[in-house]
N, C-alpha and C positions, 0 to 999 in steps of 0.2 A: 504494500500500500504506500502511495506517495504522500508526502507532506504537502500542505498548501504552498509552501515556498518552492518545493521542487516542481509542483504543477504549474505555478505561475511562471517560473523561469523556463520551463519546457515550452509553454505557449509563446513566450517572447522569442525563443530560439526558432520554433517552428514557423512563426509568422515573419521572421526576418527583422524583428524589432530590437534584437540585441546586436548592436553594431560595434565593430572594432575599427580603429583608425586614430585620428588626432582631432579631438573635438573641443570647441570652446563652449562650456556650459553656461546656462543662464546666470549662474553665480559669478561668472567671469573666470572661473578656474578652468584648467585644461585637463583632459583625461583621454586615455587610449580606448575607453569604452563609453558607449552611449546607449541609453534605453529610449527608443523612439516609440512611446506608448501609442501614438496614433496608429501605428501599423498593427498592433494587436487589438486595440479598441475599435478598429473599423469593423470588427466582427461582433454584432450585437450579442450573440450568445456568450462570447468571452467576456464582454463588458458586463453583462448581467451576472455572470458567474463571479467575477471579481467583486462586483458591488454587493452581492449576497454574502460572500465570504468576509469582506471588510465590515459590513453591517453587523455580522455576528460578533466579530472581535470588538467593535465599538460599543455594542450593547453592554458587553462585559466590562470594558474599560470605563465607560461612563458611569455605571453604577446606579443610574436612574433614567427615566424615560427622556429621550431626545426629541425635541420638537422642531429642530431646524438643522439642515445641512448647508454649509457654505463652502465655496471653493474659489481659488484664484483662477481667472481666465488666463490663458486658454487651456492649459494642461489639465486643470481639475474639472472641466465642464462635464465630460462624458461620465467619468467615474463618480463624480459628485452626484450627478443625477441618478445613477444606478444605485448608489448607497441610499439616497433619499427614497427611491422607489422601494428598496428592500425594507427600509425602516418605516415606510408609510407616512413620511413627513414631507414638508415642502423643502424646496431647494432654491438657493439664491447664489449669486456669484459676484465677485469683485472684479474690477478691471483697472488697468493702469491708465491714469490721466496723462495729459501731455507732459506734465512735470515729472513723470516717472513714478509717482506715488500711487499706491493701490487705493481705490475708492469704491464706494457702493453707489450704483447709479440705477437707471431704468425703473425708478419708482419702487425698488425693493425697500422694505422696512423691517426693522428688528424691534421687537417688543422688549422693554426692560424686564429682566428676570427670565427671559426665554432661554431654554437650555439648547445648546448647539454643539455640533462637532464640525471640524474643518477637515476637508478632504483634498488631497493632491495626488497626481499620478505618480511622480517620483520626487523624493526629498533628497537633496544633496547637502545643502547647508540649513535648509528649513526657513530661509528668508521670506519667501512668498507666503508660506503658511503662517508664519509668525505675524506678518502684516495683517492677514485676514483675522487672526485671533485678536489682535489689538483693535481693529475696526469694530468687530462684534462687541468687544468689551466696552468700547467708547459709547456704543448705543445701549449699553446696559445688559447685554446678553451674558449668560454664564456659559463659558466654553468648557465643556466637560472633558473633551479628548480630541485628538487629531489622528488621522489615518492616511496611509498612502499604499499604493500597490507595491512599490519598491522603495526601500530606504537605502540609499547609496552611502549614507554617512556611517554605516556600521553601528547605528544606534546612538551616535554622539550628538545629533542635531537636537537642540533644546528649544522647544516652543513654549515652555512655561506651563504646559498641560501634559497629561498622559498621552502617549503616542503608540500607535500600533501600525504594523505593516504586514503584508502577505509574505514578503521576502526581504531580508536584511542582508546587504552585501558590503563587503570591504573593497570598494573600488577606489583605486588610487586617483587622486586629483592634485594638480600642481598649480600654484600661482604662476601666471605667465612667465615671470622672470626666472623661475626655477624649472620650467618645463623642459625635459630632455628632448622631446620631439621638436620643440622650437629650436633648440640648440643644434639639432641635426638638420634643420631646414625643411622638416616635413610640413607641408601646407596644412593649415588648420581649417576645419569646417565648423559652421555654426548651424546645426540642424534644428534647433529649437524654435519656438514660436515668437520669441522676443529678440529683435535685432540688438546687437551690442556694438 
């Protein structure tokens, strides 16, 4: 019997979503590995499966009923929606404004005291998820936990709330000035949703 982590990584490999090369991550770090979640989440049955699995982990981590799921656009949209579906609650998302800051738009509202979880596809530093946590808390929500399909931080990313992931990896990432691939002249790719 396979574990949820093994199953998740198998789906990433089978769909070509686990890439190898020289990548600039959204965090600005460089890595020889990249998880292109869009390639695995393009299959609704896989997205639904991941959402159901994450919802189960989040119910346990939250310790009380969750009323709201929030995610950063663009990466958290599909998986956030699937987690909300599995939990039977509403889903909202944040987006980056022109100044680069995450913001709540489109008429989404958060009720003071509302219990929430934050979802992202892949966590490397946790920066985007942490921004969503802060936004929700500014509106008075109680963020009970956060979750992701993949945790690239090896469990080190600190969002200030409990965190779960279907798979936790120890993937090397370098500041650009220390990147051995840059020093070898290997061209860098930026496959994510946010230009840098």
